[in-house]
N, C-alpha and C positions, 0 to 999 in steps of 0.2 A: 504493500500500500504506500503510494507516494505521499510524503509529508508536505504540508503547506509551507511555502517559502523555500522549496527545494532549489538549489542552484541550477539543477538541470532545466527547470522551467524558465529561469532567467536567460540561460544560454539559448534555449529554443526560441524565446521571444526576440532576442538580439539577432539571431540568424534570420528569422522571418522578416524583421524590419530591414535588415541589410538587403535581403533579396528584393523586397518591395521597392526600396530606394534605387537599387540597381536597375530594376525593371522600369521604374519611372524615368530614370536617367536615359535608359536605352530608347524608350518611347519618344522622349523629348529630342534625342539626337536624330531620330528618323525624319523629323520635320526640318527641312533645310530651307534656305533662302529661296524665294521664287526664281524660277527660270523661265525664260520666254520660249514658247513653242511656235506661235505664228506671230509674225511681226506686226507692230502697230500700222495703221493706215490713216490716210487723211481723206475726208469726204468734203465735197464742196467745190465750187468753181473758183479758180484763181483769178478773180476779178476785183479790182479796187472797189472797196465799199462792201463787198460780200464777206461772208463768214465761213471760215474753214472749221471743221470739227475733227477731233482726234478719236480714232477707234483704237482701243488699247491693246488689241490682239488677245491671244490666249496664253495662260501661264500655268505652271505646275505649282504644287506645294501651297495651295490655298492662300493667296495674298489677301491681306486685310485692308490695304489702302493703296491708292495710286496717286502719283504726282505727275505733272506734265511740265515740260519745258520746250518752248518753241524756239527754233533756230532759223536764221535767215542765211540762205546760200546764194552763190552766184548763179548765172544763167545755166551753167553746166551742172549745177547741183553740188558743187564743191565749195571749199573754204567757208564752211557753215559756222556762224557765230551766234551765241545766245541773244535772244531778243529780250532786252531788259523789261521785267515786269510781266512778261507773257507766260503765265503759269496756270492757266485755266484750260478746261476741256476745249473751249472754242477760242478762235483767234480771228479778229476782224481785220481785214486787209486795208492798209492805209496807202497814201500816196508814196510813202517811203519804201513800200514793198514792191512797187512796179518795177519790172525787170529782174526780180529776184524769185527764187524758189523758196518755199518754206518746208521745214522738216520738224517733226515733233519727237521728242525723247520721252518715253514713258518709264517711270520708276515704280516698281511694284514692291511692296514690303510686307513682311509678317514678323512674328516675334523672334524669328531666327536670323533675320537680316533682310537684305533687299537685292533686287536685280534690276537691270535696265535694258531697254531695247529701243531702237529708233526706226522710224518709218522711212520709206523712200521719199525723196523730195516731191513736192507738188509740181504742177505745171508752172511755167513762168507766169507771174502775175501781170495781167494786162490792164491798161487804163480803162476806166468805166466809160462806155459809150464812145470810144474813139473809132472814127470811120476807118475802115481798112484793116482793123484788127479783130480777132475773135473777141466777142463781148457777151455780156449777159443781156437777155431780151426781156424787156418790160412789156406792159400792155400798151399797144398803139391806140391812138384816138379812134372813136367810133366814126363810121362813115357819116353819121348824122351830126357833124361837128361844126355847125355854122359859126359857133363862138370860138372856134379854134383857129390857129394860124393856117393860112391857105396851104402852105407846104405840108403841114401835118395832115390836113384833110386829103390832099393828093396821095400821101403815103398810105392812109387808111384805105383809100379806094384802089390802091395798086396791089393789095394783098390778094392771094398768097404770094410770098416770095418763092423764087425757084428753089426746088429741092437741092440742087447742087450748090447754089449760093449759100443756103443755110448750112449745108454740110461743112462748108469752109469758113463759116462765120461764127459758129458756136465755140465755146471754150472747151477744148479737148479734156476729157476726164476718163481715165482708164479704170477708175474704181467701179467694181461690180459686186454689189451685195447679193445679187440674185443670179448665180451661175446657171440655174435651171431655165433662165430666159434665153440662153445662148442661141439655140436654134432659131427661135422666133425673132431674136434681135438681129439675126443675120439672114433673114428671109425678106426680100423686098416684094412689094405688090406686083402682080403681073398685068394689071390694067383691066381685068375682066372680073366684075363682082356682081353678085345678085343683091342689090339694095332693095329694101322694103319700102312701103308707101310713106313711112315717116321720113324717108330720105329723098323721095322722088315726087311727092305730090306737087303737081304744077301750080296749085293754088298758092303755095309759098315759093314763088318763082325765084326770088333772090337767093333763097337757101338751096333750092333744087339746082340752081346754076353753079353752086359751089361744089356740090357732091362729085361731079365728074373730075374736078381738080384734085380730089383726094386720091393719091396714088401710092403713098408709102415707099418712096424710093430713097431709103436710107438704111445703113447698118451701123451699129455701134453698141455702146453699153446702155444699160437701162436709163441711167441718169442723162445720158446724151440724147436719148429718145425724146425726153420731155423738153430739153433745150431746143432740139431741132423742130419739134412741133410748135413751140413757142415762137421761134423765128418765123416759121412758115405763115402763121396766122396772126401774129402780133398779139400773143397772149403771154402774160407773165409766166416764165418757165417754172418758178417755184410754186406758183398756184397750181399748175398742172401736176407737179410732183406731189403736192399735198392731196389733190384729188385722187391720185394713184394710191396714196397711203390708205385712204378711207375705202376705196373701191376694192382693192386687191392686196394690200400690203406689198405692192409692186410685183406680184407673181402673175405673169402673163397667162399662165395656165388656169387661172381662177375661173370657176364655173358657178355662177350664182343664179338666183331666182329659179331654181329647179322646180319642176312640177311632177305630179304623180305620173308614173309610166317611164320616167328616166329617159325620155327621148333626147338624144345627144345634140339636137338642134334647137331645143326649146330652152330658153333662159338667157342669161347675160354672160358675156365672155370677154376675155382679155384683161389687160392691166387697168383699163378704165371702164370695164363692164358695159359693153354695148349689147343691148337686148336684141337678140336675133328674132325670136318668135315669142309670142305670148302663150299662155297655158292652153289656149284652144287651138294652137298650131298656126295661127295667123302671123305672117311676117310683120315685124315692126320696123326696126332699123335695118335688119338684114345684115349681109356682109359675111356670114359664115360659109365655109370654114376659114376664109381668108383673114378675118379680123382676129382670129385666135392664132393662126399660123404666123402672122407678121405683126410684131409690136409696132413697127413704124406705121403700118396701115391703120392700126387701132388708134394711136395717138393723133395721127393726121386727121382722122375722121372726127374725133372728139373735139380737137382744137378748132376745126372748121365749124362745127355746130355751135361752139361757144362764141366764136367770132360772128356767126350769123345772128345769134341772139343779141349780142352786144351792139351790132349794127342796126337792130330793129327790124330784121327781116321777117319777123312773125307778127308784125303789127298790121291789122286790117280795119282799125276803127272800133273793133269789138272788145270784149273783156279779156280775151285770151291773146297774147300771153302777158301783157303788161298792164292789166286792169284798166284798159281803155285809154291809155296814154302812150304817146311816143316816147322813145328812149330819151330824147332830148328834154321833154317835159319832166320826166322822172329825174334826169340828171340835174336840171335846174332847181328842182326841189330838194334833192338828197345828195347830189354829187355822182360823178361817173363810177366810182368804186361800188356804190350801191347798185348800179345797173349790172355791173359785172357779177357781183355776188348773187344778185337775183337770178342771173343766167346759170350760175353754178348750181344754185338750189333747184332750178327747174329741171335739171338733168335727173335729179332724184325723184321729185314729186310730180313733175309735169305741170306745175302751177307756179304762180308768182307769190313768193313769201307766204305760203300757207304754212301750217304747223310743221308738216314734214320737211318742207324746204328750209325753214328756219333752223330746225334741229340739225339738218345735214350741213348747212352753212356753218353753224357753230363748230361742228366736228372738223370740217375742213380747215377753218380758220385756226383752230387749236393745233392741228397737225402742221400748219404753215408756221405758226408762231414758235412751236417747239422744234421745228425742223426734224420731225420724227424719223424721216428716212435716213438721216445721218447716223442713226443708231442701229440700222439694219446690219 
């Protein structure tokens, strides 16, 4: 019978404690400092006044915190130097950055230490709106722009810009968060499409005249698709990107508005969700399978429709689509951005600032403000 207070018990307890401490030390030693697996990336257009966003890449060993340091490089992407004070996830390009490339260094840390990795340099930063240079595309004036400068009105009436012109005018961006779009991003339209009555009704003559100009003659990354369509039809390219966030999270293969029976031609398709047929099998916008096979065709069509709405192509004196007012009357009362957002909302609800459209507009505006796509 073992007596209380036996020295053997103390020895056993000491051995057990030592073993536990050793095990804890061994477990702690297994957690090493973070190591980078896939390099950080930079999202955004390298244009003066626009914002670049850092994507931190992937890391091992469960990092608990990340820090960012932006660097300015020469045109060749070399001789990079730290940009003083630039330590946030996003970096707004200024005049001093024109002619330079930007790079971001990401530092990941945990309780065992830290590791760092750097991105490839961005494209060369170009001036904002400089003729003859790649640039960011904003929304051009409406055709109904009596109160605008004559030159701007002529520009609005000259849309769409040529596909080749826009291919050479957008800011190149090789960042691709949706590699599953590759095939569709590299398929151009063939010029022969089955458009539905919503795209061809001769009653809306100005809109119907635009549809044959939709051809989808472009290849590139997903973000370049939106820039190219924005150039073609004079629509702010980030607004198009934000619409893509809400419609498909930028996946060109998205199939929405499905109906019972699973008919592969019924529903909405592509990165901007163009409704081919309604549930009863009737053609609406049409365009399948081409609008799903070609990202460029899909965004070309959507931007053309947005431009048509912004120009007032659907006004006939009645209550649809603008509540009985011309777009210029609406703009005089509320401003031109109000007209554009009304057109964005009408894509979802088919009406002018009804409850469904208002909710949809809020979601797109939030995606635009947060630049959600930069986190893809």
